[in-house]
C-alpha positions as a Markdown table, in Angstrom:
| # | Residue | x | y | z |
|---|---|---|---|---|
| 1 | Met | 124.4 | 125.7 | 131.1 |
| 2 | Pro | 126.5 | 123.1 | 128.4 |
| 3 | Pro | 124.9 | 123.5 | 124.9 |
| 4 | Glu | 124.3 | 119.1 | 125.0 |
| 5 | Tyr | 121.4 | 120.5 | 127.9 |
| 6 | Ser | 119.6 | 123.4 | 126.3 |
| 7 | Gly | 116.9 | 123.4 | 123.9 |
| 8 | Ser | 114.0 | 121.2 | 123.3 |
| 9 | Ser | 116.3 | 118.1 | 122.2 |
| 10 | Trp | 117.0 | 117.7 | 126.1 |
| 11 | Leu | 113.6 | 117.8 | 127.2 |
| 12 | Leu | 112.6 | 115.5 | 124.1 |
| 13 | Lys | 115.5 | 113.0 | 126.0 |
| 14 | Leu | 113.8 | 113.8 | 129.7 |
| 15 | Glu | 110.3 | 112.7 | 128.1 |
| 16 | Phe | 111.5 | 109.5 | 126.5 |
| 17 | Leu | 113.3 | 108.3 | 129.5 |
| 18 | Arg | 110.2 | 109.0 | 131.4 |
| 19 | Val | 108.3 | 106.9 | 128.9 |
| 20 | Leu | 110.9 | 104.2 | 128.8 |
| 21 | Ser | 111.4 | 104.3 | 132.9 |
| 22 | Ala | 107.5 | 104.0 | 133.5 |
| 23 | Lys | 107.4 | 100.6 | 131.0 |
| 24 | Met | 110.7 | 99.2 | 132.1 |
| 25 | Ala | 108.8 | 99.3 | 136.0 |
| 26 | Leu | 106.4 | 97.3 | 134.5 |
| 27 | Val | 108.3 | 94.2 | 133.7 |
| 28 | Ala | 111.6 | 94.9 | 136.6 |
| 29 | Thr | 108.8 | 95.5 | 139.8 |
| 30 | Pro | 108.9 | 92.2 | 142.1 |
| 31 | Lys | 106.0 | 90.8 | 142.7 |
| 32 | Thr | 105.2 | 87.7 | 145.0 |
| 33 | Pro | 104.0 | 85.3 | 142.0 |
| 34 | Pro | 100.0 | 84.4 | 142.7 |
| 35 | Pro | 99.0 | 80.6 | 142.9 |
| 36 | Leu | 98.6 | 78.5 | 140.0 |
| 37 | Gly | 94.9 | 79.3 | 138.7 |
| 38 | Gly | 94.3 | 81.9 | 141.4 |
| 39 | Glu | 92.6 | 85.0 | 141.1 |
| 40 | Asn | 95.6 | 86.9 | 139.5 |
| 41 | Tyr | 96.4 | 84.3 | 137.5 |
| 42 | Val | 98.6 | 86.0 | 134.0 |
| 43 | Val | 100.0 | 84.4 | 131.6 |
| 44 | Val | 103.4 | 86.1 | 130.7 |
| 45 | Thr | 106.3 | 83.9 | 129.4 |
| 46 | Ile | 109.7 | 85.3 | 129.5 |
| 47 | Glu | 109.9 | 85.4 | 125.7 |
| 48 | Glu | 107.3 | 88.7 | 125.4 |
| 49 | Val | 109.1 | 90.0 | 128.4 |
| 50 | Glu | 112.4 | 90.7 | 126.1 |
| 51 | Leu | 110.0 | 91.3 | 123.3 |
| 52 | Ser | 108.6 | 94.4 | 124.9 |
| 53 | Leu | 111.9 | 95.6 | 126.0 |
| 54 | Asn | 113.7 | 95.0 | 122.7 |
| 55 | Ala | 111.5 | 96.7 | 120.8 |
| 56 | Val | 112.3 | 99.9 | 122.6 |
| 57 | Val | 113.4 | 102.5 | 120.4 |
| 58 | Ala | 116.9 | 103.8 | 120.6 |
| 59 | Leu | 117.8 | 107.1 | 121.6 |
| 60 | Pro | 119.9 | 108.9 | 118.4 |
| 61 | Ser | 124.0 | 109.8 | 118.7 |
| 62 | Asp | 125.2 | 113.5 | 119.7 |
| 63 | Asp | 126.9 | 112.9 | 116.3 |
| 64 | Glu | 123.8 | 111.9 | 114.5 |
| 65 | Asp | 122.9 | 114.6 | 112.4 |
| 66 | Asp | 124.4 | 117.9 | 112.5 |
| 67 | Asp | 121.3 | 119.9 | 111.7 |
| 68 | Ala | 119.7 | 120.2 | 115.1 |
| 69 | Gly | 116.4 | 120.6 | 113.8 |
| 70 | Ala | 116.9 | 117.6 | 111.8 |
| 71 | Ala | 118.1 | 115.8 | 114.8 |
| 72 | Asp | 115.0 | 117.1 | 117.3 |
| 73 | Ala | 112.6 | 115.5 | 114.3 |
| 74 | Ala | 114.2 | 112.1 | 114.8 |
| 75 | Leu | 114.5 | 112.1 | 118.6 |
| 76 | Glu | 110.6 | 113.2 | 118.7 |
| 77 | Ala | 109.9 | 110.5 | 116.0 |
| 78 | Arg | 111.2 | 108.3 | 118.0 |
| 79 | Val | 109.9 | 109.5 | 121.1 |
| 80 | Ala | 106.5 | 108.7 | 119.6 |
| 81 | Ala | 107.5 | 105.5 | 118.6 |
| 82 | Thr | 108.3 | 104.3 | 121.6 |
| 83 | Gln | 105.2 | 105.1 | 123.5 |
| 84 | Gln | 103.1 | 103.9 | 120.1 |
| 85 | Val | 105.0 | 100.5 | 120.2 |
| 86 | Ala | 104.9 | 99.9 | 124.2 |
| 87 | Asp | 101.5 | 100.9 | 124.3 |
| 88 | Val | 100.4 | 98.2 | 121.2 |
| 89 | Gln | 102.7 | 95.6 | 123.1 |
| 90 | Glu | 101.3 | 96.0 | 126.7 |
| 91 | Leu | 97.5 | 95.5 | 125.1 |
| 92 | Trp | 98.8 | 92.7 | 123.2 |
| 93 | Met | 99.8 | 90.8 | 126.8 |
| 94 | Leu | 96.6 | 92.2 | 128.6 |
| 95 | Glu | 94.5 | 90.3 | 125.9 |
| 96 | Arg | 96.9 | 87.3 | 126.0 |
| 97 | Ser | 96.4 | 87.1 | 129.5 |
| 98 | Ala | 92.1 | 87.4 | 129.3 |
| 99 | Thr | 92.4 | 84.8 | 126.6 |
| 100 | Ala | 94.6 | 82.8 | 129.1 |
| 101 | Arg | 91.9 | 82.8 | 131.3 |
| 102 | Arg | 89.1 | 82.5 | 130.2 |
| 103 | Asp | 91.2 | 79.1 | 128.2 |
| 104 | Ala | 92.2 | 78.0 | 132.2 |
| 105 | Ala | 88.3 | 78.5 | 133.9 |
| 106 | Ser | 87.0 | 76.4 | 130.2 |
| 107 | Phe | 89.4 | 73.5 | 131.6 |
| 108 | Gly | 89.1 | 73.6 | 135.0 |
| 109 | Gly | 92.2 | 75.5 | 135.7 |
| 110 | Ser | 90.7 | 78.6 | 137.5 |
| 111 | Ser | 87.4 | 79.0 | 139.0 |
| 112 | Glu | 87.8 | 82.7 | 137.8 |
| 113 | Ala | 87.2 | 83.5 | 134.2 |
| 114 | Asp | 86.6 | 87.5 | 134.6 |
| 115 | Val | 88.9 | 90.0 | 133.7 |
| 116 | Pro | 90.5 | 91.9 | 136.7 |
| 117 | Glu | 88.6 | 95.3 | 136.9 |
| 118 | Asp | 92.3 | 97.3 | 137.0 |
| 119 | Asp | 93.5 | 95.2 | 133.7 |
| 120 | Glu | 90.0 | 95.8 | 131.7 |
| 121 | Leu | 90.4 | 99.6 | 132.5 |
| 122 | Arg | 93.5 | 99.3 | 131.5 |
| 123 | Arg | 93.1 | 97.4 | 128.1 |
| 124 | Asn | 89.9 | 100.1 | 127.7 |
| 125 | Gln | 92.9 | 103.0 | 128.3 |
| 126 | Leu | 94.9 | 101.6 | 125.7 |
| 127 | Arg | 92.5 | 101.5 | 123.4 |
| 128 | Ala | 91.2 | 104.9 | 123.6 |
| 129 | Ser | 95.1 | 106.1 | 123.4 |
| 130 | Leu | 96.0 | 104.6 | 120.3 |
| 131 | Ile | 92.1 | 105.1 | 118.2 |
| 132 | Thr | 93.5 | 109.1 | 118.2 |
| 133 | Arg | 96.3 | 108.4 | 116.5 |
| 134 | Gln | 95.1 | 106.4 | 113.8 |
| 135 | Ala | 93.4 | 108.4 | 111.0 |
| 136 | Pro | 89.3 | 108.4 | 111.6 |
| 137 | Cys | 87.2 | 106.5 | 109.2 |
| 138 | Pro | 84.1 | 108.5 | 108.1 |
| 139 | Ala | 80.9 | 106.8 | 109.4 |
| 140 | Leu | 78.7 | 105.3 | 107.0 |
| 141 | His | 76.2 | 107.6 | 105.4 |
| 142 | Pro | 73.8 | 105.9 | 102.6 |
| 143 | Pro | 71.9 | 107.4 | 100.3 |
| 144 | Pro | 67.5 | 106.7 | 101.3 |
| 145 | Ala | 66.1 | 105.0 | 97.9 |
| 146 | Phe | 64.9 | 108.2 | 96.0 |
| 147 | Ala | 61.8 | 107.7 | 93.9 |
| 148 | Thr | 62.0 | 109.3 | 90.9 |
| 149 | Thr | 65.1 | 110.9 | 89.1 |
| 150 | Ala | 63.6 | 114.5 | 89.9 |
| 151 | Glu | 63.7 | 113.6 | 93.6 |
| 152 | Leu | 67.8 | 113.1 | 93.5 |
| 153 | Val | 68.3 | 115.7 | 91.6 |
| 154 | Ala | 66.7 | 118.0 | 93.6 |
| 155 | Arg | 68.6 | 116.6 | 96.7 |
| 156 | Gly | 71.5 | 116.6 | 94.8 |
| 157 | Glu | 71.5 | 120.4 | 93.8 |
| 158 | Arg | 71.7 | 121.6 | 97.8 |
| 159 | Gly | 74.8 | 120.1 | 97.6 |
| 160 | Val | 75.2 | 116.4 | 99.8 |
| 161 | Ser | 77.4 | 113.9 | 100.2 |
| 162 | Tyr | 76.9 | 109.4 | 101.0 |
| 163 | Thr | 79.3 | 107.1 | 102.8 |
| 164 | His | 79.1 | 103.6 | 101.3 |
| 165 | Ala | 82.0 | 100.8 | 102.6 |
| 166 | Ala | 83.6 | 100.2 | 99.7 |
| 167 | Glu | 84.1 | 96.0 | 98.6 |
| 168 | Ala | 87.6 | 94.5 | 97.9 |
| 169 | Arg | 87.5 | 94.0 | 94.1 |
| 170 | Ala | 89.4 | 91.1 | 92.5 |
| 171 | Thr | 91.9 | 92.7 | 91.0 |
| 172 | Ala | 94.5 | 89.7 | 91.2 |
| 173 | Arg | 91.0 | 88.5 | 88.7 |
| 174 | Asp | 92.3 | 91.1 | 86.4 |
| 175 | Gly | 96.5 | 90.1 | 86.7 |
| 176 | Gly | 97.4 | 91.6 | 89.9 |
| 177 | Glu | 100.7 | 93.2 | 89.8 |
| 178 | Ala | 100.1 | 92.8 | 85.8 |
| 179 | Gln | 97.3 | 94.9 | 85.9 |
| 180 | Ser | 98.7 | 97.7 | 88.5 |
| 181 | Arg | 101.6 | 98.0 | 86.6 |
| 182 | Arg | 99.3 | 98.8 | 83.5 |
| 183 | Asp | 97.5 | 101.1 | 85.6 |
| 184 | Val | 100.1 | 102.8 | 87.3 |
| 185 | Glu | 102.0 | 104.0 | 84.1 |
| 186 | Arg | 98.5 | 105.7 | 82.7 |
| 187 | Asp | 98.2 | 107.5 | 85.9 |
| 188 | Arg | 99.9 | 109.8 | 88.2 |
| 189 | Leu | 100.5 | 109.4 | 91.8 |
| 190 | Leu | 101.5 | 111.9 | 94.4 |
| 191 | Leu | 103.2 | 111.0 | 97.3 |
| 192 | Asp | 102.8 | 112.5 | 101.0 |
| 193 | Gly | 100.6 | 115.1 | 99.9 |
| 194 | Arg | 104.3 | 116.6 | 98.1 |
| 195 | Gly | 104.3 | 117.9 | 94.4 |
| 196 | Pro | 105.1 | 117.5 | 91.5 |
| 197 | Ala | 102.9 | 114.4 | 91.0 |
| 198 | Leu | 105.0 | 111.6 | 89.8 |
| 199 | Glu | 103.9 | 110.9 | 86.1 |
| 200 | Gly | 103.8 | 107.0 | 85.5 |
| 201 | Gly | 103.8 | 107.3 | 81.7 |
| 202 | Arg | 107.0 | 109.1 | 81.8 |
| 203 | Val | 108.8 | 107.3 | 84.8 |
| 204 | Gly | 107.6 | 104.1 | 84.4 |
| 205 | Tyr | 106.0 | 101.4 | 87.4 |
| 206 | Asp | 109.3 | 100.3 | 89.2 |
| 207 | Arg | 110.8 | 104.1 | 89.3 |
| 208 | Val | 107.2 | 105.0 | 91.0 |
| 209 | Val | 108.2 | 101.5 | 93.6 |
| 210 | Ala | 111.7 | 102.9 | 94.0 |
| 211 | Ala | 110.0 | 106.2 | 95.6 |
| 212 | Leu | 107.7 | 104.5 | 97.6 |
| 213 | Val | 110.2 | 102.1 | 99.2 |
| 214 | Ala | 112.5 | 105.0 | 99.8 |
| 215 | Ala | 109.9 | 107.5 | 101.9 |
| 216 | Gln | 110.1 | 103.7 | 104.0 |
| 217 | Arg | 113.1 | 103.6 | 104.6 |
| 218 | Thr | 113.5 | 107.1 | 105.7 |
| 219 | Leu | 110.3 | 106.6 | 107.7 |
| 220 | Val | 112.2 | 103.6 | 109.2 |
| 221 | Arg | 115.2 | 105.0 | 109.9 |
| 222 | Arg | 114.3 | 108.1 | 111.8 |
| 223 | Ala | 112.3 | 105.8 | 114.4 |
| 224 | Asp | 115.1 | 103.5 | 114.5 |
| 225 | Ala | 114.1 | 100.2 | 116.2 |
| 226 | Ala | 117.6 | 97.6 | 116.5 |
| 227 | Ala | 114.5 | 94.5 | 116.2 |
| 228 | Trp | 113.5 | 96.3 | 113.1 |
| 229 | Arg | 117.0 | 95.9 | 111.4 |
| 230 | Gly | 116.6 | 92.3 | 110.4 |
| 231 | Val | 113.2 | 92.4 | 109.3 |
| 232 | Val | 112.4 | 95.3 | 107.6 |
| 233 | Asp | 114.4 | 94.7 | 104.7 |
| 234 | Asp | 114.0 | 96.5 | 100.9 |
| 235 | Ala | 112.0 | 92.8 | 99.6 |
| 236 | Ala | 109.9 | 93.6 | 102.7 |
| 237 | Leu | 109.5 | 97.3 | 101.7 |
| 238 | Glu | 108.7 | 96.6 | 98.1 |
| 239 | Ala | 106.4 | 93.9 | 98.2 |
| 240 | Phe | 104.2 | 96.5 | 101.1 |
| 241 | Ala | 104.7 | 99.6 | 97.8 |
| 242 | Lys | 103.2 | 97.2 | 95.2 |
| 243 | Ala | 100.2 | 96.2 | 97.9 |
| 244 | Ala | 99.6 | 99.7 | 98.0 |
| 245 | Leu | 99.8 | 100.5 | 94.9 |
| 246 | Val | 97.0 | 97.7 | 94.2 |
| 247 | Ala | 94.9 | 99.5 | 96.5 |
| 248 | Val | 94.9 | 102.6 | 94.9 |
| 249 | Asn | 95.0 | 101.9 | 91.1 |
| 250 | Arg | 92.2 | 103.0 | 89.2 |
| 251 | Thr | 91.4 | 98.8 | 88.7 |
| 252 | Glu | 90.5 | 98.8 | 92.8 |
| 253 | Ser | 90.2 | 102.8 | 93.6 |
| 254 | Gly | 87.9 | 103.8 | 90.2 |
| 255 | Gly | 86.0 | 100.1 | 90.2 |
| 256 | Ala | 84.9 | 100.8 | 94.0 |
| 257 | Ala | 83.8 | 104.6 | 92.9 |
| 258 | Leu | 82.0 | 103.6 | 90.4 |
| 259 | Asp | 79.9 | 100.9 | 92.3 |
| 260 | Ala | 79.3 | 103.4 | 95.0 |
| 261 | Val | 78.0 | 106.3 | 92.7 |
| 262 | Val | 75.1 | 103.6 | 90.8 |
| 263 | Ala | 74.1 | 102.7 | 94.7 |
| 264 | Thr | 74.1 | 106.2 | 94.9 |
| 265 | Val | 71.9 | 107.0 | 91.7 |
| 266 | Ala | 69.5 | 104.1 | 91.5 |
| 267 | Gly | 66.4 | 104.3 | 92.4 |
| 268 | Ala | 64.1 | 102.0 | 95.3 |
| 269 | Asp | 63.7 | 99.4 | 92.7 |
| 270 | Gly | 67.5 | 99.8 | 91.2 |
| 271 | Ala | 66.6 | 101.1 | 88.2 |
| 272 | Lys | 68.9 | 104.4 | 87.5 |
| 273 | Leu | 67.4 | 107.3 | 87.9 |
| 274 | Leu | 71.2 | 109.0 | 86.6 |
| 275 | Val | 73.6 | 107.5 | 84.5 |
| 276 | Pro | 77.1 | 108.4 | 85.5 |
| 277 | Val | 79.8 | 109.3 | 83.1 |
| 278 | Pro | 83.3 | 109.3 | 83.6 |
| 279 | Asp | 84.7 | 113.3 | 83.8 |
| 280 | Ser | 88.6 | 113.3 | 82.8 |
| 281 | Arg | 88.4 | 117.2 | 82.9 |
| 282 | Arg | 88.6 | 116.9 | 86.0 |
| 283 | Ala | 91.0 | 114.0 | 86.8 |
| 284 | Glu | 93.4 | 114.5 | 89.9 |
| 285 | Pro | 96.7 | 112.7 | 90.7 |
| 286 | Leu | 96.4 | 109.1 | 92.9 |
| 287 | Arg | 97.4 | 110.0 | 96.6 |
| 288 | Val | 99.5 | 107.8 | 98.9 |
| 289 | His | 100.5 | 109.1 | 101.9 |
| 290 | Leu | 102.7 | 107.2 | 104.5 |
| 291 | Asp | 103.5 | 107.3 | 108.1 |
| 292 | Leu | 104.2 | 105.3 | 111.2 |
| 293 | Gly | 101.3 | 104.5 | 113.8 |
| 294 | Pro | 98.6 | 102.3 | 115.5 |
| 295 | Tyr | 97.1 | 100.4 | 112.8 |
| 296 | Ala | 92.9 | 98.5 | 114.2 |
| 297 | Ser | 92.5 | 95.1 | 112.5 |
| 298 | Gly | 89.3 | 93.8 | 113.6 |
| 299 | Arg | 89.9 | 94.1 | 117.8 |
| 300 | Thr | 93.2 | 93.2 | 117.5 |
| 301 | Trp | 96.1 | 96.5 | 117.6 |
| 302 | Arg | 99.4 | 96.3 | 115.4 |
| 303 | Trp | 102.2 | 99.1 | 115.0 |
| 304 | Gly | 104.1 | 99.9 | 111.7 |
| 305 | Leu | 104.3 | 101.1 | 108.7 |
| 306 | Arg | 100.9 | 102.4 | 107.1 |
| 307 | Ala | 99.5 | 103.7 | 103.9 |
| 308 | Arg | 96.7 | 105.6 | 103.1 |
| 309 | Val | 95.3 | 105.4 | 99.8 |
| 310 | Glu | 93.2 | 107.6 | 98.2 |
| 311 | Gly | 91.8 | 108.0 | 94.6 |
| 312 | Thr | 89.0 | 110.6 | 93.2 |
| 313 | Thr | 87.1 | 110.1 | 90.2 |
| 314 | Phe | 84.5 | 112.4 | 88.8 |
| 315 | Tyr | 81.7 | 112.0 | 86.9 |
| 316 | Arg | 78.7 | 113.9 | 85.2 |
| 317 | Leu | 75.3 | 112.4 | 85.8 |
| 318 | Phe | 72.6 | 113.0 | 82.8 |
| 319 | Ala | 69.4 | 111.5 | 82.9 |
| 320 | Pro | 68.9 | 107.6 | 80.8 |
| 321 | Asp | 66.6 | 109.2 | 78.3 |
| 322 | Asp | 68.4 | 112.9 | 77.7 |
| 323 | Phe | 72.4 | 112.9 | 77.6 |
| 324 | Asp | 72.6 | 116.3 | 76.3 |
| 325 | Ala | 71.4 | 117.7 | 79.1 |
| 326 | Glu | 73.8 | 117.5 | 82.4 |
| 327 | Arg | 71.3 | 117.5 | 85.8 |
| 328 | Leu | 74.2 | 116.9 | 88.2 |
| 329 | Gln | 77.7 | 116.2 | 88.8 |
| 330 | Cys | 80.2 | 114.0 | 91.5 |
| 331 | Ala | 83.0 | 113.6 | 92.8 |
| 332 | Ala | 83.6 | 110.1 | 94.7 |
| 333 | Arg | 86.6 | 109.5 | 97.0 |
| 334 | Tyr | 87.9 | 106.7 | 97.5 |
| 335 | Ala | 89.9 | 105.6 | 101.0 |
| 336 | Asn | 91.9 | 102.7 | 102.0 |
| 337 | Ala | 94.5 | 101.9 | 104.4 |
| 338 | Leu | 97.2 | 99.2 | 104.6 |
| 339 | Leu | 100.2 | 98.2 | 107.3 |
| 340 | Leu | 103.4 | 96.6 | 107.0 |
| 341 | Pro | 103.7 | 95.5 | 110.9 |
| 342 | Leu | 107.1 | 96.3 | 112.6 |
| 343 | Asp | 106.4 | 95.9 | 116.4 |
| 344 | Gly | 107.8 | 92.1 | 116.6 |
| 345 | Leu | 104.3 | 90.7 | 117.5 |
| 346 | Gly | 104.1 | 88.0 | 114.7 |
| 347 | Ala | 104.0 | 87.9 | 111.3 |
| 348 | Glu | 105.3 | 90.5 | 109.1 |
| 349 | Ala | 102.4 | 89.9 | 106.3 |
| 350 | Val | 100.9 | 93.0 | 105.0 |
| 351 | Val | 97.8 | 93.8 | 107.2 |
| 352 | Arg | 94.2 | 95.1 | 105.2 |
| 353 | Asp | 91.1 | 95.8 | 107.0 |
| 354 | Ala | 88.0 | 95.9 | 104.8 |
| 355 | Ser | 86.5 | 98.5 | 107.7 |
| 356 | His | 88.9 | 101.0 | 106.2 |
| 357 | Ala | 88.3 | 101.4 | 103.0 |
| 358 | Asn | 85.1 | 103.5 | 102.4 |
| 359 | Val | 84.2 | 106.0 | 99.5 |
| 360 | Val | 82.5 | 109.3 | 100.0 |
| 361 | Val | 80.2 | 110.7 | 97.2 |
| 362 | Ala | 79.4 | 114.0 | 96.9 |
| 363 | Leu | 76.7 | 115.1 | 94.7 |
| 364 | Glu | 76.4 | 119.0 | 93.6 |
| 365 | Pro | 74.9 | 120.8 | 90.4 |
| 366 | Pro | 77.0 | 121.3 | 87.3 |
| 367 | Asp | 79.5 | 123.9 | 86.9 |
| 368 | Pro | 78.0 | 126.2 | 84.1 |
| 369 | Lys | 81.8 | 126.8 | 82.9 |
| 370 | Gln | 82.1 | 123.4 | 82.1 |
| 371 | Ala | 79.1 | 122.9 | 80.2 |
C-alpha cells in the first residue's frame, strides 16, 4: 500500500469525507417542493445553502506540513471543526424553519404551526450533541442562611463549596480598557495552562495581548476555513483578546469573587458573620484557555473561538470583633466564557452570556503552617 494511503491520516480523511458526504446529501437530494403553506413548508434560501457549503472546512494539502504528527493533528482539528460547524448551521436553519412556520400560521399563511416531529427530534439531537462539546457550567449552589458565626465556622471546618452566579461588573465605569491595562500590568497570566506565566509588569499589556492574538491565529489556521479569511483579521482577534482580559482582570474576577464571599459569610439578617481579608501569600496567575467549539447563548448556538477565563482570589476570614485569630480560609474561583463567532451566521461581534459566569467559594479550616 502506498505510504500516502496508510496510517491515521488516511482514516481521518475517510471520516472527513463521510461527514461531508452526509451533510451535502441533505442539500443535493432532489425533492418535490411542497405547496406553499403546506404541512412541510420550510423557508430556506439559496444563500443559506451556499453558506452551509462554503463554510465546510478544507482538507490540508499533502505537503502542508512535513511533520506527520502535526499534519494528523491539524487534520483531526479540521474534521472536528467541520462536523461542529455543520451541526450549528443545521440547527440554525431548523430553528429558522420553525420560526417561519409559526409566523406563517400567525399571519394566516398556513394552518399548521407545529414543527414536524422529525425536525423537532433532529433539533434535540443537535442540541444534545453540542452540549457535550461545551465546557459545563457548575450548577448554582448558594449557601444557606447561617444564624451564627459558630454555625458558619463549624460548616466551613468540614470543607464545603458554594456556587454563585456572577453578575457582570461595570468595568467601563472604571475606565474599561485603561483599567484592564492597569490590572494586567500588576498581575500574571497563564495561557492555555502552559507556563511560564506572562508577567504583565515585565512584558507589558500589549505583549500579553499579542500572545493571545498569536494563539488565536494558530487555532484558526489549524482548523482552516476559506470563508473565514476575509473576516478573521488581526483587528478582530485583538478585540477578542482585549475582551477576554477585561473579563478576567482583577477588577472583574476579583470583584465578583469578593461579592460571592461576602454573600457566603453573611447571616440571615445580612450581617457579616465573618470578615474576608485578601491573602496575597496564596496568589495565583489569571488563566485564559483558548479553543474552537460551540457556545450557547440562551437558546441560540454559535461556533467559533472560545475564551474560557478564570481568576482565583484567596481570603482569610476573621470574626468581626477579633482580627487576631483566623477562623476560616477560602478560595473564590471566578470563571467565565466568551465567543468570537466564526460560523458565518451573523455578526462577528464578541458574544458574552451571563449564564457562563460563576464563582465557586470553597471554605476550609485555616492552615496552621501559615498562621
